[in-house]
C-alpha positions in Angstrom: -13.4 -23.7 -9.9 -15.1 -23.0 -6.6 -12.4 -24.0 -4.2 -10.9 -21.3 -2.1 -7.4 -20.7 -0.8 -7.2 -19.5 2.7 -4.2 -18.0 4.3 -3.6 -17.5 8.0 -2.2 -14.1 7.1 -5.4 -12.8 5.6 -9.0 -13.0 7.0 -10.6 -13.0 3.6 -10.6 -16.1 1.3 -9.3 -15.7 -2.2 -11.0 -17.5 -5.1 -8.6 -20.1 -6.4 -9.0 -18.7 -9.9 -7.3 -15.5 -8.8 -4.4 -17.4 -7.2 -2.6 -19.1 -10.0 0.0 -21.1 -8.1 0.3 -24.7 -7.3 -1.5 -25.9 -4.1 0.4 -25.0 -1.0 2.1 -22.0 -2.5 0.7 -18.5 -2.0 0.5 -15.7 -4.6 1.2 -13.0 -2.1 0.4 -10.1 -4.5 -3.0 -11.5 -5.5 -3.9 -12.6 -2.0 -3.0 -9.2 -0.5 -4.7 -7.3 -3.3 -7.9 -9.2 -2.9 -7.9 -9.0 0.9 -7.2 -5.2 1.0 -9.6 -4.4 -1.8 -12.4 -6.4 -0.1 -11.6 -5.2 3.4 -11.7 -1.5 2.6 -14.6 -1.8 0.1 -16.8 -3.4 2.7 -15.7 -0.8 5.4 -16.1 2.2 3.0 -19.2 1.3 1.0 -21.0 -0.8 3.6 -21.0 1.9 6.2 -20.7 5.0 4.0 -17.4 6.1 5.6 -15.8 9.3 4.4 -13.3 11.8 5.6 -11.4 11.0 8.9 -13.5 7.8 9.4 -12.4 6.5 6.0 -8.8 7.3 6.8 -9.1 5.4 10.1 -10.5 2.4 8.2 -7.6 2.6 5.7 -5.2 2.6 8.7 -6.8 -0.5 10.2 -6.9 -2.4 6.9 -3.3 -1.5 6.1 -2.1 -2.5 9.5 -3.8 -5.9 9.3 -2.4 -6.4 5.8 1.1 -5.4 7.0 1.0 -7.8 9.9 -0.1 -10.6 7.5 2.6 -9.9 5.0 5.3 -9.6 7.6 4.0 -12.7 9.3 4.6 -14.9 6.3 7.9 -13.3 5.5 7.0 -12.2 2.0 8.9 -9.8 -0.2 7.8 -6.3 0.8 7.8 -4.9 -2.7 4.8 -6.9 -4.2 3.1 -6.9 -0.8 3.1 -3.1 -0.3 2.3 -2.6 -4.0 -0.7 -4.8 -3.6 -1.8 -3.0 -0.5 -1.7 0.4 -2.1 -3.5 -0.8 -5.2 -6.1 -2.5 -3.0 -6.8 0.6 -1.0 -7.2 2.7 -4.2 -9.5 0.1 -5.8 -11.5 -0.6 -2.7 -12.3 3.0 -1.8 -13.1 4.0 -5.4 -11.9 7.6 -4.7 -10.6 9.6 -7.6 -8.6 12.9 -8.0 -7.7 14.8 -4.9 -9.7 12.6 -2.6 -8.0 9.5 -4.0 -4.6 11.1 -3.7 -5.2 12.0 0.0 -6.0 8.3 0.6 -3.0 7.2 -1.4 -0.7 9.5 0.7 -2.2 8.2 3.9 -1.7 4.6 2.9 1.9 5.2 2.0 2.4 6.9 5.4 0.9 3.9 7.2 3.0 1.4 5.3 6.3 3.2 6.0 5.5 3.9 9.6 4.4 0.4 10.3 7.4 -1.1 8.4 9.7 1.0 10.6 7.9 -0.1 13.7 8.5 -3.8 12.9 12.1 -3.2 11.7 11.2 -4.2 8.1 12.9 -3.3 4.9 12.1 0.4 4.4 13.7 0.6 0.9 11.6 -2.3 -0.4 8.4 -1.0 1.3 8.9 2.4 -0.2 9.6 1.0 -3.6 6.4 -1.1 -3.4 4.3 1.9 -2.3 5.5 4.0 -5.3 5.0 1.1 -7.7 1.5 0.6 -6.3 0.8 4.3 -6.8 2.1 4.2 -10.4 -0.1 1.2 -11.1 -3.1 2.9 -9.6 -2.7 6.3 -11.4 -5.3 5.5 -14.0 -7.8 4.3 -11.4 -7.2 7.6 -9.5 -7.6 9.6 -12.7 -4.2 11.2 -12.4 -0.9 10.9 -14.2 1.8 8.5 -13.0 4.2 11.2 -11.9 1.5 12.8 -9.7 0.6 9.5 -8.1 4.3 8.6 -7.5 5.1 12.0 -6.0 2.0 11.7 -3.7 3.1 8.3 -2.6 6.6 9.6 -2.0 5.2 12.5 0.1 3.1 10.0 2.2 6.1 7.7 2.7 8.2 10.6 3.9 5.5 11.7 6.3 5.4 8.2 7.8 9.2 8.2 7.9 9.3 11.6 9.8 6.9 10.1 12.4 9.2 7.1 12.8 12.5 9.0 13.2 15.5 10.4 11.4 17.1 7.1 10.5 13.8 6.1 8.8 13.8 9.4 6.9 17.3 8.7 5.6 16.5 5.2 4.4 13.2 6.3 2.7 15.0 9.2 1.0 17.7 6.9 -0.2 15.1 4.6 -1.7 13.3 7.5 -3.3 16.4 8.8 -4.9 16.8 5.6 -7.0 14.7 5.1 -10.1 11.5 3.3 -9.3 9.4 1.7 -12.0 12.0 3.0 -14.6 11.5 6.7 -13.5 12.9 9.1 -11.0 10.3 10.1 -8.4 9.8 13.8 -7.9 10.7 14.4 -4.2 8.7 16.9 -2.2 10.5 20.0 -1.0 12.0 18.9 2.3 12.7 22.4 3.5 9.0 23.3 3.4 8.4 21.0 6.4 
């Protein structure tokens, strides 16, 4: 099957074999995952980005993906989960370097969601689920990945304002993916 599905929300075509939905319907998770993975992989590997330049590329890819997901009115949970997984897969970073990128991606998702008046609880849940699903790729345990995503989400919330912090904290206090997420020490900030 060589036909491709194109979405106005994503600049990258997705092979129809990946998108297993009837014509006209989009698989948001698969489309976003493919677009983000491809976008960051070509930015990171094609140009050899590292450090701050890589974080800047992550920011741009995430913002583009967020605009696309919001533009089609998709459920934020699978969309933000796919974004996080795509960033982790696309950069190929592991261990502490991968966790730094994960935290940054979570921060961008929450901050951008707040900027557009989106569903912060759903975005936060998606970020943590994406972190949990990416733990093996990162080479860390799921609790560490989830806690890192929570920390990044809270950093993005702090930048967006106190109401955002309250909403993100409320989301993080609920079980996500069947587990409670270890919250960072809020007094240390």
